[in-house]
Structure formats: structure tokens, C-alpha cells
PQR file with spaces between the fields and no chain letter, atoms N, CA, C, O and H, PARSE charges and radii, in Angstrom:
ATOM       1  N    MET     1     -17.779    3.305    3.089 -0.4000 1.5000
ATOM       2  CA   MET     1     -16.725    3.948    2.328 -0.0000 2.0000
ATOM       3  C    MET     1     -15.380    3.281    2.652  0.5500 1.7000
ATOM       4  O    MET     1     -15.055    3.066    3.819 -0.5500 1.4000
ATOM       5  N    VAL     2     -14.620    2.965    1.631 -0.4000 1.5000
ATOM       6  CA   VAL     2     -13.334    2.304    1.802 -0.0000 2.0000
ATOM       7  C    VAL     2     -12.303    3.346    2.229  0.5500 1.7000
ATOM       8  O    VAL     2     -12.224    4.428    1.648 -0.5500 1.4000
ATOM       9  H    VAL     2     -14.885    3.140    0.683  0.4000 1.0000
ATOM      10  N    SER     3     -11.515    3.008    3.252 -0.4000 1.5000
ATOM      11  CA   SER     3     -10.491    3.938    3.698 -0.0000 2.0000
ATOM      12  C    SER     3      -9.341    3.986    2.694  0.5500 1.7000
ATOM      13  O    SER     3      -9.146    3.060    1.906 -0.5500 1.4000
ATOM      14  H    SER     3     -11.580    2.129    3.724  0.4000 1.0000
ATOM      15  N    ILE     4      -8.594    5.071    2.738 -0.4000 1.5000
ATOM      16  CA   ILE     4      -7.431    5.226    1.870 -0.0000 2.0000
ATOM      17  C    ILE     4      -6.440    4.099    2.143  0.5500 1.7000
ATOM      18  O    ILE     4      -5.831    3.565    1.215 -0.5500 1.4000
ATOM      19  H    ILE     4      -8.753    5.823    3.378  0.4000 1.0000
ATOM      20  N    PHE     5      -6.278    3.737    3.417 -0.4000 1.5000
ATOM      21  CA   PHE     5      -5.364    2.649    3.768 -0.0000 2.0000
ATOM      22  C    PHE     5      -5.762    1.357    3.070  0.5500 1.7000
ATOM      23  O    PHE     5      -4.923    0.688    2.467 -0.5500 1.4000
ATOM      24  H    PHE     5      -6.772    4.171    4.170  0.4000 1.0000
ATOM      25  N    MET     6      -7.036    1.006    3.153 -0.4000 1.5000
ATOM      26  CA   MET     6      -7.494   -0.240    2.548 -0.0000 2.0000
ATOM      27  C    MET     6      -7.425   -0.184    1.027  0.5500 1.7000
ATOM      28  O    MET     6      -7.118   -1.192    0.390 -0.5500 1.4000
ATOM      29  H    MET     6      -7.717    1.549    3.643  0.4000 1.0000
ATOM      30  N    LEU     7      -7.700    0.948    0.446 -0.4000 1.5000
ATOM      31  CA   LEU     7      -7.621    1.091   -0.999 -0.0000 2.0000
ATOM      32  C    LEU     7      -6.191    0.840   -1.484  0.5500 1.7000
ATOM      33  O    LEU     7      -5.979    0.154   -2.484 -0.5500 1.4000
ATOM      34  H    LEU     7      -7.950    1.767    0.963  0.4000 1.0000
ATOM      35  N    ILE     8      -5.223    1.397   -0.773 -0.4000 1.5000
ATOM      36  CA   ILE     8      -3.818    1.179   -1.128 -0.0000 2.0000
ATOM      37  C    ILE     8      -3.445   -0.285   -0.925  0.5500 1.7000
ATOM      38  O    ILE     8      -2.839   -0.897   -1.805 -0.5500 1.4000
ATOM      39  H    ILE     8      -5.396    1.954    0.039  0.4000 1.0000
ATOM      40  N    LEU     9      -3.798   -0.845    0.214 -0.4000 1.5000
ATOM      41  CA   LEU     9      -3.445   -2.242    0.501 -0.0000 2.0000
ATOM      42  C    LEU     9      -4.094   -3.204   -0.485  0.5500 1.7000
ATOM      43  O    LEU     9      -3.460   -4.169   -0.913 -0.5500 1.4000
ATOM      44  H    LEU     9      -4.290   -0.347    0.928  0.4000 1.0000
ATOM      45  N    GLU    10      -5.328   -2.961   -0.845 -0.4000 1.5000
ATOM      46  CA   GLU    10      -5.997   -3.816   -1.834 -0.0000 2.0000
ATOM      47  C    GLU    10      -5.345   -3.685   -3.203  0.5500 1.7000
ATOM      48  O    GLU    10      -5.259   -4.661   -3.948 -0.5500 1.4000
ATOM      49  H    GLU    10      -5.843   -2.178   -0.497  0.4000 1.0000
ATOM      50  N    SER    11      -4.886   -2.485   -3.537 -0.4000 1.5000
ATOM      51  CA   SER    11      -4.196   -2.269   -4.813 -0.0000 2.0000
ATOM      52  C    SER    11      -2.859   -3.002   -4.863  0.5500 1.7000
ATOM      53  O    SER    11      -2.376   -3.351   -5.940 -0.5500 1.4000
ATOM      54  H    SER    11      -4.956   -1.692   -2.931  0.4000 1.0000
ATOM      55  N    LEU    12      -2.266   -3.232   -3.701 -0.4000 1.5000
ATOM      56  CA   LEU    12      -0.961   -3.896   -3.619 -0.0000 2.0000
ATOM      57  C    LEU    12      -1.072   -5.390   -3.355  0.5500 1.7000
ATOM      58  O    LEU    12      -0.046   -6.061   -3.243 -0.5500 1.4000
ATOM      59  H    LEU    12      -2.658   -2.949   -2.826  0.4000 1.0000
ATOM      60  N    ASN    13      -2.250   -5.920   -3.255 -0.4000 1.5000
ATOM      61  CA   ASN    13      -2.459   -7.307   -2.831 -0.0000 2.0000
ATOM      62  C    ASN    13      -1.843   -8.350   -3.760  0.5500 1.7000
ATOM      63  O    ASN    13      -1.755   -9.520   -3.387 -0.5500 1.4000
ATOM      64  H    ASN    13      -3.083   -5.375   -3.346  0.4000 1.0000
ATOM      65  N    ASP    14      -1.420   -7.961   -4.946 -0.4000 1.5000
ATOM      66  CA   ASP    14      -0.817   -8.921   -5.872 -0.0000 2.0000
ATOM      67  C    ASP    14       0.668   -9.173   -5.608  0.5500 1.7000
ATOM      68  O    ASP    14       1.297   -9.935   -6.341 -0.5500 1.4000
ATOM      69  H    ASP    14      -1.492   -7.011   -5.248  0.4000 1.0000
ATOM      70  N    VAL    15       1.231   -8.556   -4.589 -0.4000 1.5000
ATOM      71  CA   VAL    15       2.638   -8.662   -4.149 -0.0000 2.0000
ATOM      72  C    VAL    15       3.661   -8.162   -5.168  0.5500 1.7000
ATOM      73  O    VAL    15       4.861   -8.319   -4.946 -0.5500 1.4000
ATOM      74  H    VAL    15       0.719   -7.937   -3.993  0.4000 1.0000
ATOM      75  N    ASN    16       3.226   -7.570   -6.269 -0.4000 1.5000
ATOM      76  CA   ASN    16       4.164   -6.968   -7.220 -0.0000 2.0000
ATOM      77  C    ASN    16       4.534   -5.565   -6.761  0.5500 1.7000
ATOM      78  O    ASN    16       3.812   -4.952   -5.974 -0.5500 1.4000
ATOM      79  H    ASN    16       2.251   -7.442   -6.450  0.4000 1.0000
ATOM      80  N    TRP    17       5.658   -5.061   -7.252 -0.4000 1.5000
ATOM      81  CA   TRP    17       6.053   -3.686   -6.988 -0.0000 2.0000
ATOM      82  C    TRP    17       5.192   -2.761   -7.836  0.5500 1.7000
ATOM      83  O    TRP    17       4.904   -3.059   -8.995 -0.5500 1.4000
ATOM      84  H    TRP    17       6.244   -5.559   -7.891  0.4000 1.0000
ATOM      85  N    HIS    18       4.782   -1.633   -7.251 -0.4000 1.5000
ATOM      86  CA   HIS    18       3.962   -0.641   -7.933 -0.0000 2.0000
ATOM      87  C    HIS    18       4.598    0.732   -7.780  0.5500 1.7000
ATOM      88  O    HIS    18       5.120    1.079   -6.720 -0.5500 1.4000
ATOM      89  H    HIS    18       5.016   -1.391   -6.310  0.4000 1.0000
ATOM      90  N    GLY    19       4.545    1.502   -8.853 -0.4000 1.5000
ATOM      91  CA   GLY    19       5.075    2.859   -8.823 -0.0000 2.0000
ATOM      92  C    GLY    19       4.176    3.787   -8.024  0.5500 1.7000
ATOM      93  O    GLY    19       2.961    3.602   -7.955 -0.5500 1.4000
ATOM      94  H    GLY    19       4.121    1.220   -9.714  0.4000 1.0000
ATOM      95  N    MET    20       4.798    4.780   -7.428 -0.4000 1.5000
ATOM      96  CA   MET    20       4.049    5.740   -6.622 -0.0000 2.0000
ATOM      97  C    MET    20       3.004    6.475   -7.465  0.5500 1.7000
ATOM      98  O    MET    20       1.884    6.694   -7.003 -0.5500 1.4000
ATOM      99  H    MET    20       5.785    4.930   -7.484  0.4000 1.0000
ATOM     100  N    ASP    21       3.358    6.856   -8.697 -0.4000 1.5000
ATOM     101  CA   ASP    21       2.412    7.580   -9.546 -0.0000 2.0000
ATOM     102  C    ASP    21       1.177    6.740   -9.857  0.5500 1.7000
ATOM     103  O    ASP    21       0.056    7.246   -9.888 -0.5500 1.4000
ATOM     104  H    ASP    21       4.268    6.678   -9.072  0.4000 1.0000
ATOM     105  N    GLU    22       1.403    5.454  -10.084 -0.4000 1.5000
ATOM     106  CA   GLU    22       0.290    4.532  -10.367 -0.0000 2.0000
ATOM     107  C    GLU    22      -0.700    4.507   -9.201  0.5500 1.7000
ATOM     108  O    GLU    22      -1.911    4.603   -9.399 -0.5500 1.4000
ATOM     109  H    GLU    22       2.314    5.043  -10.059  0.4000 1.0000
ATOM     110  N    LEU    23      -0.168    4.376   -7.984 -0.4000 1.5000
ATOM     111  CA   LEU    23      -1.044    4.324   -6.811 -0.0000 2.0000
ATOM     112  C    LEU    23      -1.688    5.671   -6.526  0.5500 1.7000
ATOM     113  O    LEU    23      -2.861    5.742   -6.160 -0.5500 1.4000
ATOM     114  H    LEU    23       0.816    4.298   -7.823  0.4000 1.0000
ATOM     115  N    LEU    24      -0.925    6.726   -6.694 -0.4000 1.5000
ATOM     116  CA   LEU    24      -1.446    8.069   -6.444 -0.0000 2.0000
ATOM     117  C    LEU    24      -2.650    8.349   -7.339  0.5500 1.7000
ATOM     118  O    LEU    24      -3.614    8.984   -6.913 -0.5500 1.4000
ATOM     119  H    LEU    24       0.028    6.668   -6.992  0.4000 1.0000
ATOM     120  N    GLU    25      -2.591    7.882   -8.556 -0.4000 1.5000
ATOM     121  CA   GLU    25      -3.701    8.062   -9.483 -0.0000 2.0000
ATOM     122  C    GLU    25      -4.951    7.318   -9.003  0.5500 1.7000
ATOM     123  O    GLU    25      -6.069    7.801   -9.177 -0.5500 1.4000
ATOM     124  H    GLU    25      -1.808    7.366   -8.903  0.4000 1.0000
ATOM     125  N    ARG    26      -4.760    6.152   -8.404 -0.4000 1.5000
ATOM     126  CA   ARG    26      -5.900    5.357   -7.924 -0.0000 2.0000
ATOM     127  C    ARG    26      -6.574    5.967   -6.707  0.5500 1.7000
ATOM     128  O    ARG    26      -7.800    5.937   -6.594 -0.5500 1.4000
ATOM     129  H    ARG    26      -3.852    5.760   -8.262  0.4000 1.0000
ATOM     130  N    VAL    27      -5.772    6.529   -5.784 -0.4000 1.5000
ATOM     131  CA   VAL    27      -6.343    6.976   -4.515 -0.0000 2.0000
ATOM     132  C    VAL    27      -6.772    8.438   -4.503  0.5500 1.7000
ATOM     133  O    VAL    27      -7.485    8.865   -3.595 -0.5500 1.4000
ATOM     134  H    VAL    27      -4.776    6.553   -5.876  0.4000 1.0000
ATOM     135  N    LYS    28      -6.349    9.203   -5.492 -0.4000 1.5000
ATOM     136  CA   LYS    28      -6.804   10.593   -5.644 -0.0000 2.0000
ATOM     137  C    LYS    28      -6.530   11.457   -4.407  0.5500 1.7000
ATOM     138  O    LYS    28      -7.416   12.169   -3.932 -0.5500 1.4000
ATOM     139  H    LYS    28      -5.770    8.856   -6.230  0.4000 1.0000
ATOM     140  N    LEU    29      -5.298   11.388   -3.890 -0.4000 1.5000
ATOM     141  CA   LEU    29      -4.863   12.259   -2.794 -0.0000 2.0000
ATOM     142  C    LEU    29      -3.818   13.218   -3.329  0.5500 1.7000
ATOM     143  O    LEU    29      -3.229   12.981   -4.383 -0.5500 1.4000
ATOM     144  H    LEU    29      -4.579   10.810   -4.275  0.4000 1.0000
ATOM     145  N    ASN    30      -3.585   14.312   -2.596 -0.4000 1.5000
ATOM     146  CA   ASN    30      -2.467   15.157   -3.002 -0.0000 2.0000
ATOM     147  C    ASN    30      -1.170   14.425   -2.638  0.5500 1.7000
ATOM     148  O    ASN    30      -1.159   13.560   -1.763 -0.5500 1.4000
ATOM     149  H    ASN    30      -4.063   14.505   -1.739  0.4000 1.0000
ATOM     150  N    LYS    31      -0.095   14.782   -3.312 -0.4000 1.5000
ATOM     151  CA   LYS    31       1.165   14.040   -3.161 -0.0000 2.0000
ATOM     152  C    LYS    31       1.689   14.029   -1.731  0.5500 1.7000
ATOM     153  O    LYS    31       2.215   13.014   -1.274 -0.5500 1.4000
ATOM     154  H    LYS    31      -0.104   15.485   -4.023  0.4000 1.0000
ATOM     155  N    MET    32       1.554   15.131   -1.026 -0.4000 1.5000
ATOM     156  CA   MET    32       2.087   15.193    0.330 -0.0000 2.0000
ATOM     157  C    MET    32       1.323   14.256    1.267  0.5500 1.7000
ATOM     158  O    MET    32       1.938   13.527    2.046 -0.5500 1.4000
ATOM     159  H    MET    32       1.126   15.955   -1.397  0.4000 1.0000
ATOM     160  N    LYS    33       0.018   14.268    1.201 -0.4000 1.5000
ATOM     161  CA   LYS    33      -0.800   13.392    2.058 -0.0000 2.0000
ATOM     162  C    LYS    33      -0.567   11.925    1.684  0.5500 1.7000
ATOM     163  O    LYS    33      -0.467   11.062    2.556 -0.5500 1.4000
ATOM     164  H    LYS    33      -0.482   14.860    0.569  0.4000 1.0000
ATOM     165  N    PHE    34      -0.482   11.658    0.390 -0.4000 1.5000
ATOM     166  CA   PHE    34      -0.225   10.296   -0.078 -0.0000 2.0000
ATOM     167  C    PHE    34       1.112    9.784    0.468  0.5500 1.7000
ATOM     168  O    PHE    34       1.199    8.652    0.945 -0.5500 1.4000
ATOM     169  H    PHE    34      -0.563   12.359   -0.318  0.4000 1.0000
ATOM     170  N    ARG    35       2.140   10.614    0.398 -0.4000 1.5000
ATOM     171  CA   ARG    35       3.463   10.230    0.901 -0.0000 2.0000
ATOM     172  C    ARG    35       3.399    9.926    2.397  0.5500 1.7000
ATOM     173  O    ARG    35       4.039    8.980    2.855 -0.5500 1.4000
ATOM     174  H    ARG    35       2.069   11.534    0.011  0.4000 1.0000
ATOM     175  N    GLU    36       2.647   10.702    3.159 -0.4000 1.5000
ATOM     176  CA   GLU    36       2.483   10.450    4.598 -0.0000 2.0000
ATOM     177  C    GLU    36       1.841    9.086    4.844  0.5500 1.7000
ATOM     178  O    GLU    36       2.267    8.346    5.731 -0.5500 1.4000
ATOM     179  H    GLU    36       2.128   11.471    2.786  0.4000 1.0000
ATOM     180  N    VAL    37       0.828    8.759    4.067 -0.4000 1.5000
ATOM     181  CA   VAL    37       0.147    7.468    4.221 -0.0000 2.0000
ATOM     182  C    VAL    37       1.108    6.327    3.884  0.5500 1.7000
ATOM     183  O    VAL    37       1.169    5.338    4.615 -0.5500 1.4000
ATOM     184  H    VAL    37       0.482    9.360    3.347  0.4000 1.0000
ATOM     185  N    ILE    38       1.850    6.452    2.796 -0.4000 1.5000
ATOM     186  CA   ILE    38       2.809    5.414    2.396 -0.0000 2.0000
ATOM     187  C    ILE    38       3.875    5.231    3.463  0.5500 1.7000
ATOM     188  O    ILE    38       4.216    4.099    3.806 -0.5500 1.4000
ATOM     189  H    ILE    38       1.800    7.255    2.202  0.4000 1.0000
ATOM     190  N    GLU    39       4.404    6.325    3.993 -0.4000 1.5000
ATOM     191  CA   GLU    39       5.433    6.231    5.032 -0.0000 2.0000
ATOM     192  C    GLU    39       4.882    5.599    6.304  0.5500 1.7000
ATOM     193  O    GLU    39       5.593    4.850    6.974 -0.5500 1.4000
ATOM     194  H    GLU    39       4.127    7.244    3.714  0.4000 1.0000
ATOM     195  N    PHE    40       3.630    5.886    6.650 -0.4000 1.5000
ATOM     196  CA   PHE    40       2.993    5.260    7.801 -0.0000 2.0000
ATOM     197  C    PHE    40       2.880    3.749    7.593  0.5500 1.7000
ATOM     198  O    PHE    40       3.253    2.964    8.464 -0.5500 1.4000
ATOM     199  H    PHE    40       3.052    6.495    6.107  0.4000 1.0000
ATOM     200  N    LEU    41       2.362    3.354    6.430 -0.4000 1.5000
ATOM     201  CA   LEU    41       2.197    1.928    6.149 -0.0000 2.0000
ATOM     202  C    LEU    41       3.539    1.199    6.137  0.5500 1.7000
ATOM     203  O    LEU    41       3.626    0.047    6.561 -0.5500 1.4000
ATOM     204  H    LEU    41       2.059    3.992    5.723  0.4000 1.0000
ATOM     205  N    ASP    42       4.574    1.865    5.655 -0.4000 1.5000
ATOM     206  CA   ASP    42       5.912    1.289    5.648 -0.0000 2.0000
ATOM     207  C    ASP    42       6.467    1.179    7.073  0.5500 1.7000
ATOM     208  O    ASP    42       7.010    0.141    7.454 -0.5500 1.4000
ATOM     209  H    ASP    42       4.503    2.801    5.311  0.4000 1.0000
ATOM     210  N    LYS    43       6.330    2.223    7.835 -0.4000 1.5000
ATOM     211  CA   LYS    43       6.850    2.262    9.208 -0.0000 2.0000
ATOM     212  C    LYS    43       6.288    1.127   10.059  0.5500 1.7000
ATOM     213  O    LYS    43       7.006    0.534   10.864 -0.5500 1.4000
ATOM     214  H    LYS    43       5.889    3.066    7.526  0.4000 1.0000
ATOM     215  N    TYR    44       5.011    0.828    9.881 -0.4000 1.5000
ATOM     216  CA   TYR    44       4.365   -0.194   10.703 -0.0000 2.0000
ATOM     217  C    TYR    44       4.279   -1.568   10.030  0.5500 1.7000
ATOM     218  O    TYR    44       3.561   -2.449   10.502 -0.5500 1.4000
ATOM     219  H    TYR    44       4.427    1.309    9.227  0.4000 1.0000
ATOM     220  N    GLY    45       5.007   -1.745    8.932 -0.4000 1.5000
ATOM     221  CA   GLY    45       5.185   -3.064    8.350 -0.0000 2.0000
ATOM     222  C    GLY    45       4.070   -3.581    7.460  0.5500 1.7000
ATOM     223  O    GLY    45       4.047   -4.766    7.128 -0.5500 1.4000
ATOM     224  H    GLY    45       5.590   -1.029    8.548  0.4000 1.0000
ATOM     225  N    PHE    46       3.150   -2.719    7.069 -0.4000 1.5000
ATOM     226  CA   PHE    46       2.081   -3.156    6.166 -0.0000 2.0000
ATOM     227  C    PHE    46       2.593   -3.301    4.736  0.5500 1.7000
ATOM     228  O    PHE    46       2.162   -4.185    3.995 -0.5500 1.4000
ATOM     229  H    PHE    46       3.169   -1.756    7.339  0.4000 1.0000
ATOM     230  N    ILE    47       3.517   -2.422    4.364 -0.4000 1.5000
ATOM     231  CA   ILE    47       4.079   -2.434    3.018 -0.0000 2.0000
ATOM     232  C    ILE    47       5.596   -2.298    3.097  0.5500 1.7000
ATOM     233  O    ILE    47       6.157   -2.005    4.153 -0.5500 1.4000
ATOM     234  H    ILE    47       3.867   -1.705    4.966  0.4000 1.0000
ATOM     235  N    ARG    48       6.243   -2.517    1.960 -0.4000 1.5000
ATOM     236  CA   ARG    48       7.670   -2.219    1.806 -0.0000 2.0000
ATOM     237  C    ARG    48       7.779   -1.087    0.811  0.5500 1.7000
ATOM     238  O    ARG    48       7.198   -1.142   -0.273 -0.5500 1.4000
ATOM     239  H    ARG    48       5.788   -2.756    1.103  0.4000 1.0000
ATOM     240  N    PHE    49       8.519   -0.067    1.179 -0.4000 1.5000
ATOM     241  CA   PHE    49       8.688    1.110    0.334 -0.0000 2.0000
ATOM     242  C    PHE    49      10.149    1.198   -0.066  0.5500 1.7000
ATOM     243  O    PHE    49      11.022    1.368    0.786 -0.5500 1.4000
ATOM     244  H    PHE    49       8.991   -0.022    2.060  0.4000 1.0000
ATOM     245  N    ASP    50      10.418    1.084   -1.357 -0.4000 1.5000
ATOM     246  CA   ASP    50      11.772    1.240   -1.884 -0.0000 2.0000
ATOM     247  C    ASP    50      11.942    2.728   -2.193  0.5500 1.7000
ATOM     248  O    ASP    50      11.506    3.219   -3.235 -0.5500 1.4000
ATOM     249  H    ASP    50       9.710    0.947   -2.049  0.4000 1.0000
ATOM     250  N    TYR    51      12.584    3.427   -1.264 -0.4000 1.5000
ATOM     251  CA   TYR    51      12.723    4.884   -1.389 -0.0000 2.0000
ATOM     252  C    TYR    51      13.514    5.269   -2.635  0.5500 1.7000
ATOM     253  O    TYR    51      13.208    6.265   -3.289 -0.5500 1.4000
ATOM     254  H    TYR    51      12.938    3.028   -0.418  0.4000 1.0000
ATOM     255  N    LYS    52      14.514    4.486   -2.952 -0.4000 1.5000
ATOM     256  CA   LYS    52      15.370    4.808   -4.094 -0.0000 2.0000
ATOM     257  C    LYS    52      14.598    4.700   -5.416  0.5500 1.7000
ATOM     258  O    LYS    52      14.675    5.594   -6.258 -0.5500 1.4000
ATOM     259  H    LYS    52      14.763    3.677   -2.420  0.4000 1.0000
ATOM     260  N    LYS    53      13.863    3.613   -5.588 -0.4000 1.5000
ATOM     261  CA   LYS    53      13.123    3.381   -6.835 -0.0000 2.0000
ATOM     262  C    LYS    53      11.723    3.991   -6.813  0.5500 1.7000
ATOM     263  O    LYS    53      11.044    4.037   -7.839 -0.5500 1.4000
ATOM     264  H    LYS    53      13.801    2.887   -4.903  0.4000 1.0000
ATOM     265  N    GLN    54      11.289    4.464   -5.627 -0.4000 1.5000
ATOM     266  CA   GLN    54       9.952    5.031   -5.470 -0.0000 2.0000
ATOM     267  C    GLN    54       8.871    4.034   -5.869  0.5500 1.7000
ATOM     268  O    GLN    54       7.940    4.352   -6.609 -0.5500 1.4000
ATOM     269  H    GLN    54      11.841    4.427   -4.793  0.4000 1.0000
ATOM     270  N    LYS    55       9.028    2.808   -5.347 -0.4000 1.5000
ATOM     271  CA   LYS    55       8.055    1.750   -5.601 -0.0000 2.0000
ATOM     272  C    LYS    55       7.641    1.130   -4.271  0.5500 1.7000
ATOM     273  O    LYS    55       8.399    1.142   -3.301 -0.5500 1.4000
ATOM     274  H    LYS    55       9.785    2.550   -4.745  0.4000 1.0000
ATOM     275  N    VAL    56       6.438    0.595   -4.244 -0.4000 1.5000
ATOM     276  CA   VAL    56       5.918   -0.040   -3.030 -0.0000 2.0000
ATOM     277  C    VAL    56       5.303   -1.389   -3.367  0.5500 1.7000
ATOM     278  O    VAL    56       4.866   -1.633   -4.492 -0.5500 1.4000
ATOM     279  H    VAL    56       5.823    0.586   -5.032  0.4000 1.0000
ATOM     280  N    ARG    57       5.279   -2.253   -2.368 -0.4000 1.5000
ATOM     281  CA   ARG    57       4.546   -3.515   -2.480 -0.0000 2.0000
ATOM     282  C    ARG    57       4.092   -3.904   -1.085  0.5500 1.7000
ATOM     283  O    ARG    57       4.630   -3.433   -0.083 -0.5500 1.4000
ATOM     284  H    ARG    57       5.634   -2.055   -1.454  0.4000 1.0000
ATOM     285  N    ILE    58       3.109   -4.758   -1.041 -0.4000 1.5000
ATOM     286  CA   ILE    58       2.580   -5.193    0.247 -0.0000 2.0000
ATOM     287  C    ILE    58       3.590   -6.107    0.932  0.5500 1.7000
ATOM     288  O    ILE    58       4.300   -6.867    0.274 -0.5500 1.4000
ATOM     289  H    ILE    58       2.672   -5.141   -1.855  0.4000 1.0000
ATOM     290  N    ASN    59       3.647   -6.026    2.239 -0.4000 1.5000
ATOM     291  CA   ASN    59       4.472   -6.936    3.024 -0.0000 2.0000
ATOM     292  C    ASN    59       3.839   -8.325    2.919  0.5500 1.7000
ATOM     293  O    ASN    59       2.647   -8.491    3.177 -0.5500 1.4000
ATOM     294  H    ASN    59       3.070   -5.408    2.774  0.4000 1.0000
ATOM     295  N    LYS    60       4.633   -9.308    2.544 -0.4000 1.5000
ATOM     296  CA   LYS    60       4.088  -10.653    2.307 -0.0000 2.0000
ATOM     297  C    LYS    60       3.417  -11.240    3.541  0.5500 1.7000
ATOM     298  O    LYS    60       2.397  -11.919    3.422 -0.5500 1.4000
ATOM     299  H    LYS    60       5.602   -9.174    2.334  0.4000 1.0000
ATOM     300  N    ASP    61       3.972  -10.989    4.725 -0.4000 1.5000
ATOM     301  CA   ASP    61       3.353  -11.500    5.950 -0.0000 2.0000
ATOM     302  C    ASP    61       1.992  -10.844    6.188  0.5500 1.7000
ATOM     303  O    ASP    61       1.037  -11.511    6.586 -0.5500 1.4000
ATOM     304  H    ASP    61       4.800  -10.437    4.822  0.4000 1.0000
ATOM     305  N    PHE    62       1.910   -9.554    5.947 -0.4000 1.5000
ATOM     306  CA   PHE    62       0.634   -8.860    6.123 -0.0000 2.0000
ATOM     307  C    PHE    62      -0.385   -9.332    5.092  0.5500 1.7000
ATOM     308  O    PHE    62      -1.573   -9.435    5.394 -0.5500 1.4000
ATOM     309  H    PHE    62       2.685   -9.012    5.623  0.4000 1.0000
ATOM     310  N    ARG    63       0.072   -9.614    3.891 -0.4000 1.5000
ATOM     311  CA   ARG    63      -0.834  -10.116    2.855 -0.0000 2.0000
ATOM     312  C    ARG    63      -1.500  -11.417    3.301  0.5500 1.7000
ATOM     313  O    ARG    63      -2.689  -11.636    3.072 -0.5500 1.4000
ATOM     314  H    ARG    63       1.038   -9.530    3.646  0.4000 1.0000
ATOM     315  N    ARG    64      -0.706  -12.272    3.942 -0.4000 1.5000
ATOM     316  CA   ARG    64      -1.285  -13.530    4.447 -0.0000 2.0000
ATOM     317  C    ARG    64      -2.394  -13.253    5.459  0.5500 1.7000
ATOM     318  O    ARG    64      -3.414  -13.941    5.464 -0.5500 1.4000
ATOM     319  H    ARG    64       0.260  -12.093    4.128  0.4000 1.0000
ATOM     320  N    VAL    65      -2.202  -12.257    6.309 -0.4000 1.5000
ATOM     321  CA   VAL    65      -3.220  -11.890    7.287 -0.0000 2.0000
ATOM     322  C    VAL    65      -4.465  -11.396    6.560  0.5500 1.7000
ATOM     323  O    VAL    65      -5.580  -11.786    6.904 -0.5500 1.4000
ATOM     324  H    VAL    65      -1.373  -11.698    6.304  0.4000 1.0000
ATOM     325  N    MET    66      -4.283  -10.545    5.562 -0.4000 1.5000
ATOM     326  CA   MET    66      -5.434  -10.056    4.788 -0.0000 2.0000
ATOM     327  C    MET    66      -6.167  -11.202    4.118  0.5500 1.7000
ATOM     328  O    MET    66      -7.398  -11.222    4.098 -0.5500 1.4000
ATOM     329  H    MET    66      -3.377  -10.228    5.281  0.4000 1.0000
ATOM     330  N    ASP    67      -5.429  -12.158    3.568 -0.4000 1.5000
ATOM     331  CA   ASP    67      -6.066  -13.311    2.908 -0.0000 2.0000
ATOM     332  C    ASP    67      -6.866  -14.126    3.913  0.5500 1.7000
ATOM     333  O    ASP    67      -7.953  -14.601    3.584 -0.5500 1.4000
ATOM     334  H    ASP    67      -4.429  -12.142    3.584  0.4000 1.0000
ATOM     335  N    GLN    68      -6.358  -14.301    5.130 -0.4000 1.5000
ATOM     336  CA   GLN    68      -7.067  -15.064    6.148 -0.0000 2.0000
ATOM     337  C    GLN    68      -8.349  -14.346    6.555  0.5500 1.7000
ATOM     338  O    GLN    68      -9.373  -14.989    6.788 -0.5500 1.4000
ATOM     339  H    GLN    68      -5.475  -13.915    5.397  0.4000 1.0000
ATOM     340  N    GLU    69      -8.299  -13.022    6.642 -0.4000 1.5000
ATOM     341  CA   GLU    69      -9.488  -12.247    6.993 -0.0000 2.0000
ATOM     342  C    GLU    69     -10.550  -12.359    5.922  0.5500 1.7000
ATOM     343  O    GLU    69     -11.741  -12.383    6.231 -0.5500 1.4000
ATOM     344  H    GLU    69      -7.468  -12.500    6.452  0.4000 1.0000
ATOM     345  N    THR    70     -10.140  -12.429    4.674 -0.4000 1.5000
ATOM     346  CA   THR    70     -11.078  -12.543    3.555 -0.0000 2.0000
ATOM     347  C    THR    70     -11.790  -13.882    3.585  0.5500 1.7000
ATOM     348  O    THR    70     -12.981  -13.964    3.284 -0.5500 1.4000
ATOM     349  H    THR    70      -9.172  -12.410    4.423  0.4000 1.0000
ATOM     350  N    VAL    71     -11.072  -14.924    3.944 -0.4000 1.5000
ATOM     351  CA   VAL    71     -11.628  -16.276    3.980 -0.0000 2.0000
ATOM     352  C    VAL    71     -12.561  -16.456    5.167  0.5500 1.7000
ATOM     353  O    VAL    71     -13.579  -17.141    5.055 -0.5500 1.4000
ATOM     354  H    VAL    71     -10.104  -14.858    4.188  0.4000 1.0000
ATOM     355  N    ALA    72     -12.228  -15.851    6.299 -0.4000 1.5000
ATOM     356  CA   ALA    72     -12.988  -16.055    7.538 -0.0000 2.0000
ATOM     357  C    ALA    72     -14.379  -15.526    7.494  0.5500 1.7000
ATOM     358  O    ALA    72     -15.113  -15.639    8.475 -0.5500 1.4000
ATOM     359  H    ALA    72     -11.402  -15.295    6.389  0.4000 1.0000
């Protein structure tokens, strides 16, 4: 089973900005739990969260790590 963290990170792997509603629809969590997950991923540098625009994207450095893991 894919974790919620990985589902979000895989959804963001294209490095484009994504709206919170778009991601929330994909992961099927309640809004409060989803917000906690997004804030966690932002706090630890996995993603960038634009609080003002309510958009997220993967951290480019972390994306490189994910790409290396996929190749290995």
C-alpha cells in the first residue's frame, strides 16, 4: 500500500505548482489531516508550500533524490 506521503510526493514529481484542492482530491483525506501532512512535508523540506496562494510543489533537491532512487 502506498503511503499518503509517497502519493503526494509522486503527484508533485513534475515540479509544477499544484493547488491544494487538486491534491486533496487525489489523496482522499479530510482537510485537517491533509493540511497536517502538507505542513510536515514543507517543514522538513520535501515540498515548498506557498501559504498565500495555497499551492505546493516538490522541492527540486528532493526530487533529484527521488529520481536517483528510481534509477537505482
